[in-house]
C-alpha positions in Angstrom: 0.6 -18.1 54.7 -1.8 -17.8 51.5 -4.8 -20.1 51.4 -6.7 -19.2 48.4 -4.4 -20.8 45.2 -3.0 -17.9 43.0 -4.7 -20.6 39.9 -8.3 -19.6 41.4 -8.4 -16.3 39.9 -12.3 -15.8 40.2 -11.9 -16.4 44.5 -8.4 -14.4 44.8 -10.9 -11.4 43.1 -13.5 -12.1 45.2 -11.5 -11.9 48.8 -9.2 -8.9 47.0 -12.8 -6.9 46.8 -13.1 -8.0 50.6 -9.8 -7.0 51.7 -9.7 -3.6 50.1 -13.3 -3.2 52.3 -10.9 -2.8 55.5 -8.6 -0.3 53.6 -8.5 3.7 53.4 -10.2 4.8 49.6 -6.9 6.8 49.7 -4.8 3.5 49.8 -7.1 1.3 47.6 -6.8 4.4 45.0 -3.1 4.1 45.0 -3.1 0.4 44.3 -5.6 0.9 41.7 -2.8 3.2 39.9 -0.2 1.6 40.6 -0.9 -1.8 39.4 -0.8 -0.3 36.1 2.9 0.5 36.3 4.2 -2.3 37.5 6.1 -4.6 35.8 7.4 -8.6 35.6 9.3 -8.0 32.3 12.3 -6.8 33.3 13.4 -8.1 36.8 15.9 -8.1 39.4 18.5 -11.2 40.4 20.9 -10.4 43.3 23.4 -12.7 44.4 24.9 -13.1 47.6 24.4 -9.7 48.5 25.4 -9.3 52.3 25.6 -5.8 52.9 22.1 -4.6 54.8 22.6 -1.2 53.3 23.0 -2.3 49.3 20.6 -5.4 50.0 17.5 -2.4 50.8 18.7 0.1 48.5 17.9 -1.9 46.0 14.7 -2.8 47.2 13.8 0.6 47.3 15.3 1.1 43.7 13.0 -1.5 42.4 9.3 -0.2 44.2 10.3 3.8 42.6 11.0 2.4 39.1 7.8 -0.5 39.4 10.4 -3.5 39.2 8.1 -6.2 40.9 10.2 -9.1 41.4 13.0 -9.7 42.9 15.2 -12.6 43.1 17.7 -13.4 45.6 20.1 -16.1 45.9 21.6 -17.1 48.8 24.6 -19.2 48.6 27.0 -18.1 51.3 25.7 -14.8 52.3 21.9 -14.4 54.1 20.1 -11.7 52.7 19.3 -9.1 55.6 16.8 -6.0 55.1 17.7 -2.9 56.8 14.0 -1.3 57.8 15.7 2.4 57.8 17.0 2.3 54.1 14.3 -0.1 52.7 11.5 2.0 54.4 9.1 -0.4 53.5 9.0 -1.3 50.0 9.6 -4.6 50.9 6.2 -5.5 51.1 5.1 -3.6 48.0 7.6 -6.4 46.2 7.7 -10.2 45.2 11.0 -11.5 46.4 11.9 -15.0 45.5 14.7 -16.7 47.5 17.3 -19.5 46.3 18.7 -21.0 49.5 17.8 -24.7 49.3 20.7 -26.0 47.1 24.2 -27.0 46.5 24.2 -24.6 43.9 21.4 -21.6 44.1 22.8 -19.6 41.5 22.2 -22.5 38.8 18.9 -23.3 40.0 17.6 -19.4 39.7 18.8 -18.5 36.5 17.5 -22.1 34.9 14.3 -21.1 36.3 14.3 -17.7 34.4 15.7 -18.8 31.4 13.1 -21.4 31.1 10.7 -18.5 31.9 11.6 -17.0 29.0 14.6 -14.6 30.4 17.4 -12.9 28.6 20.0 -13.3 31.5 22.1 -9.9 31.8 25.2 -9.8 33.7 26.0 -6.7 35.4 30.0 -6.7 35.4 32.4 -3.8 35.2 34.7 -6.4 33.3 32.6 -7.1 29.9 31.2 -3.9 27.4 29.4 -5.7 25.6 26.1 -3.6 26.1 25.5 0.2 28.0 21.8 0.9 29.3 21.3 2.3 25.9 22.1 -0.2 23.8 20.8 -3.5 26.1 18.2 -5.1 23.3 14.6 -5.1 25.3 13.2 -7.5 23.0 13.0 -10.0 25.4 11.8 -10.2 29.2 15.0 -9.2 30.8 17.1 -10.2 34.2 19.5 -8.2 35.3 22.2 -9.8 37.8 24.1 -8.0 40.2 27.0 -9.6 41.9 28.9 -8.5 45.7 31.0 -5.1 45.5 34.2 -7.3 47.0 34.1 -10.1 44.3 31.2 -9.5 41.7 29.6 -12.7 40.0 30.2 -15.9 40.5 32.2 -17.8 37.4 28.6 -20.0 37.4 26.5 -16.1 36.5 29.1 -15.3 34.0 29.0 -18.7 32.7 25.0 -18.5 32.1 24.7 -14.8 30.8 23.6 -14.0 27.6 24.4 -10.9 27.8 26.9 -8.6 29.9 25.8 -4.5 30.8 28.4 -2.0 32.0 28.0 1.8 32.6 30.1 3.9 30.9 32.4 5.6 33.7 35.0 8.7 32.9 36.7 8.6 36.4 39.2 6.6 38.2 36.8 4.6 40.4 36.6 1.6 38.5 32.6 0.5 39.7 29.7 2.3 41.5 28.5 0.9 44.7 26.2 -2.0 43.8 22.9 -0.2 45.0 23.8 3.1 42.6 24.4 0.7 39.8 20.9 -0.9 40.2 19.5 2.6 40.6 21.1 4.0 37.2 20.2 0.9 35.4 16.4 0.4 36.2 16.2 4.0 36.0 17.1 3.6 32.1 15.9 0.5 31.2 12.2 0.8 32.6 12.5 4.1 31.0 13.1 2.8 27.5 10.4 0.1 28.0 7.4 3.0 28.8 8.6 4.2 25.7 8.7 1.4 24.0 5.9 -0.4 22.4 6.7 -4.0 23.9 4.1 -5.3 26.2 5.7 -4.9 29.5 2.1 -5.0 31.6 1.0 -7.4 33.9 -1.3 -9.7 32.9 -4.7 -9.5 34.7 -4.3 -12.7 36.4 -0.9 -11.3 37.8 -2.6 -7.6 38.7 -4.9 -9.4 40.9 -2.0 -11.8 42.7 0.2 -8.5 43.4 -2.9 -7.0 44.4 -4.0 -9.5 46.8 -0.6 -9.3 48.4 -0.7 -5.6 49.0 -3.6 -5.7 50.5 -2.9 -8.9 52.6 0.0 -6.9 53.7 -2.0 -4.0 54.6 -4.8 -5.3 56.8 -4.1 -6.6 59.9 -5.1 -10.1 60.5 -5.6 -10.9 56.9 -4.6 -14.6 57.1 -7.5 -15.0 60.2 -10.0 -12.7 57.8 -8.8 -15.3 54.7 -10.1 -18.5 57.1 -13.3 -16.8 58.1 -13.9 -16.0 53.8 -13.2 -19.3 52.8 -15.5 -21.0 55.7 -17.9 -18.5 54.7 -17.6 -19.8 50.7 -17.8 -23.1 51.9 -20.4 -22.6 54.0 -22.3 -20.3 50.8 -22.4 -17.7 52.8 -21.2 -15.7 49.9 -21.4 -16.7 46.1 -18.6 -17.2 44.0 
């Protein structure tokens, strides 16, 4: 449980510096280096993914390619992570779950649209764009469904574009984790070579680094309570 509101940037920065004092210099330097490669311009949406291997492999790819946010829709299936496959990647990502409504897909995609995202459905049944031709002039959310059933009709109806990976064999589709890795490799590479402002804001960098520090320091919640007590007692300067 995070006790400091994200909107309180000054206190968040103070607490971040406090937590970083409990982290090795090597890991601290890694945080400070990797945060500038993270992006929220490109994000992933997983609809009802139930295979733990695939669910975990997608997280690993997101971390590897610097994609910070993963939106997880749980309509019928609970999202399970296999730690042997994810290799700890979940602790470095921001996972947003949608599982409280009757129509979680609508809630998720509507929220993303309101936040300026273009919804791009990944499906082998439409041929609007390829990874090389998809426009990246707007924040983009790639939506993946299950291998067996694909995306729901709600997801397809709400999509602004469709994307598929060109294939030239007898097999109709790729494994979802392979598809995600290929798309993220190509699209994140195009972003980084472009003049698009895909980087995090200062506020996002602080928030994410604070998340990383909290996940890396033992008893971080207790430390946060003690830090706030000292702030309120005037023992620390804001």
